[in-house]
LUMGU-109808 format. One record per atom (N, C-alpha, C): residue in three letters; x, y, z. Coordinates in pm, whole numbers, padded with zeros to 5 digits, always signed. Atoms other than C-alpha are relative to their C-alpha. Layout:
AlaXYZ...
***
This chain:
Met+00131+00061-00018Met+07501+12135+08261Met-00017-00050+00143Leu+00005+00051-00137Leu+07586+11977+08595Leu-00027+00112+00101Gly+00021-00114-00089Gly+07602+12317+08761Gly-00143+00052-00005Leu+00138-00044+00015Leu+07262+12409+08623Leu-00096-00092+00077Ile+00086+00096-00072Ile+07102+12091+08760Ile+00015+00017+00150Trp-00022-00022-00143Trp+07262+12151+09100Trp-00070+00127+00047Thr+00066-00126-00037Thr+07134+12508+09104Thr-00151-00017+00006Ile+00144+00025-00002Ile+06783+12398+09013Ile-00039-00085+00120Gln+00031+00086-00114Gln+06795+12130+09282Gln+00002+00079+00131Val-00009-00077-00124Val+06906+12371+09555Val-00116+00099+00011Ile+00112-00095-00001Ile+06646+12632+09457Ile-00132-00072+00027Ser+00125+00074-00022Ser+06369+12371+09441Ser-00007-00056+00142Ala+00000+00049-00138Ala+06476+12229+09778Ala-00040+00110+00098Ile+00034-00113-00086Ile+06456+12571+09942Ile-00148+00037-00017Leu+00142-00029+00026Leu+06120+12641+09774Leu-00091-00104+00063Leu+00080+00107-00056Leu+05990+12304+09884Leu-00013+00013+00152Ile+00003-00021-00146Ile+06083+12371+10247Ile-00094+00114+00035Val+00084-00117-00029Val+05916+12713+10239Val-00147-00032-00028Leu+00139+00031+00034Leu+05601+12584+10065Leu-00063-00095+00101Ile+00054+00094-00099Ile+05560+12297+10311Ile-00027+00072+00132Leu+00022-00074-00125Leu+05596+12536+10605Leu-00119+00095-00011Ile+00114-00090+00019Ile+05331+12766+10454Ile-00133-00074+00013His+00125+00077-00005His+05071+12487+10439His-00063+00005+00139Ser+00071+00002-00127Ser+04805+12493+10706Ser-00005-00143+00051Pro+00003+00137-00054Pro+04810+12196+10942Pro-00139-00059-00013Lys+00129+00066+00020Lys+04534+11951+10852Lys-00014-00125+00083Gly+00002+00128-00070Gly+04628+11649+11055Gly-00068+00010+00135Asp+00063+00007-00131Asp+04425+11548+11354Asp+00081-00086+00096Gly-00085+00081-00085Gly+04711+11346+11493Gly-00056-00139+00020Ile+00046+00135-00033Ile+04609+11027+11667Ile-00151-00012-00013Ala+00146+00004+00013Ala+04241+11122+11639Ala-00041-00049-00139Gly+00031+00047+00134Gly+04257+11039+11268Gly-00012-00151-00007Ile+00005+00146+00002Ile+04301+10671+11349Ile-00138-00048+00044Gly+00129+00042-00054Gly+03976+10647+11543Gly-00118+00037-00085Gly+00111-00035+00088Gly+03768+10789+11262Gly-00065+00132+00034Ser+00062-00127-00034Ser+03696+11121+11427Ser+00057+00116-00079Ala-00055-00105+00085Ala+03894+11313+11167Ala-00104+00045-00100Gln+00092-00052+00100Gln+03710+11533+10924Gln+00044-00053-00137Leu-00036+00061+00127Leu+03707+11338+10600Leu-00038+00088-00118Phe+00050-00078+00112Phe+03513+11577+10383Phe+00017+00148+00028Thr-00026-00142-00019Thr+03678+11914+10414Thr+00025+00062-00137Ser-00019-00068+00128Ser+03672+12163+10131Ser+00129+00082+00005Gln-00120-00080+00009Gln+03984+12337+10012Gln-00033+00135-00063Lys+00019-00132+00057Lys+03993+12707+09942Lys+00089+00014-00123Gly-00074-00021+00123Gly+04131+12843+09616Gly+00149+00017+00021Ala-00142-00024-00026Ala+04458+12963+09762Ala+00070-00129+00044Glu-00058+00125-00047Glu+04517+12627+09929Glu+00016-00100-00115Lys-00012+00087+00117Lys+04450+12440+09605Lys+00120+00040-00085Asn-00114-00048+00077Asn+04700+12659+09423Asn+00132-00032+00070Leu-00120+00033-00077Leu+04953+12606+09700Leu+00034-00148-00013Asn-00022+00143+00018Asn+04907+12231+09670Asn+00056-00031-00139Lys-00048+00023+00137Lys+04959+12245+09292Lys+00145+00046-00015Ile-00137-00052+00009Ile+05273+12459+09323Ile+00095-00093+00074Thr-00083+00092-00077Thr+05410+12227+09591Thr+00024-00129-00078Ala-00015+00123+00078Ala+05347+11925+09368Ala+00097+00021-00116Val-00091-00028+00111Val+05527+12088+09073Val+00144+00011+00048Val-00135-00014-00054Val+05827+12184+09285Val+00053-00135+00046Thr-00041+00133-00041Thr+05835+11831+09427Thr+00045-00083-00119Val-00039+00075+00120Val+05846+11682+09077Val+00133+00051-00054Val-00127-00058+00048Val+06125+11922+08972Val+00115-00048+00088Phe-00104+00045-00093Phe+06325+11832+09284Phe+00031-00148-00020Thr-00018+00143+00018Thr+06271+11459+09231Thr+00074-00032-00130Val-00068+00022+00128Val+06379+11475+08866Val+00148+00038+00013Cys-00139-00040-00021Cys+06695+11662+08967Cys+00076-00103+00082Val-00063+00103-00082Val+06770+11402+09234Val+00034-00122-00083Phe-00025+00117+00084Phe+06736+11119+08982Phe+00111+00028-00102Leu-00103-00033+00098Leu+06946+11297+08722Leu+00139+00002+00063Leu-00129-00007-00067Leu+07224+11366+08970Leu+00040-00132+00064Gly-00029+00125-00070Gly+07196+11039+09159Gly+00042-00113-00090Phe-00035+00107+00092Phe+07212+10809+08860Phe+00108+00040-00098Gly-00108-00046+00085Gly+07478+11017+08691Gly-00038+00020-00145Leu+00046-00019+00137Leu+07270+11093+08385Leu+00046+00133-00059Val-00048-00129+00046Val+07413+11444+08366Val+00150+00006+00025His-00145-00007-00015His+07784+11492+08304His+00047+00141-00013
***
């Protein structure tokens, strides 16, 4: 069981890195502080799906970290 959790964690970590690198940059940097950032931008379908997949992989990774970190899996 421990090996399975480790495998899921490593795969989700690699997927998370790749998914985050695929995201398009949205930040305006320091311009966001002054209020000149675009607040009302629409997301395209592919970007919404990418956000959902990234959120799911993040939850899987976080659950694996807690399971392994607190020793809940032997």
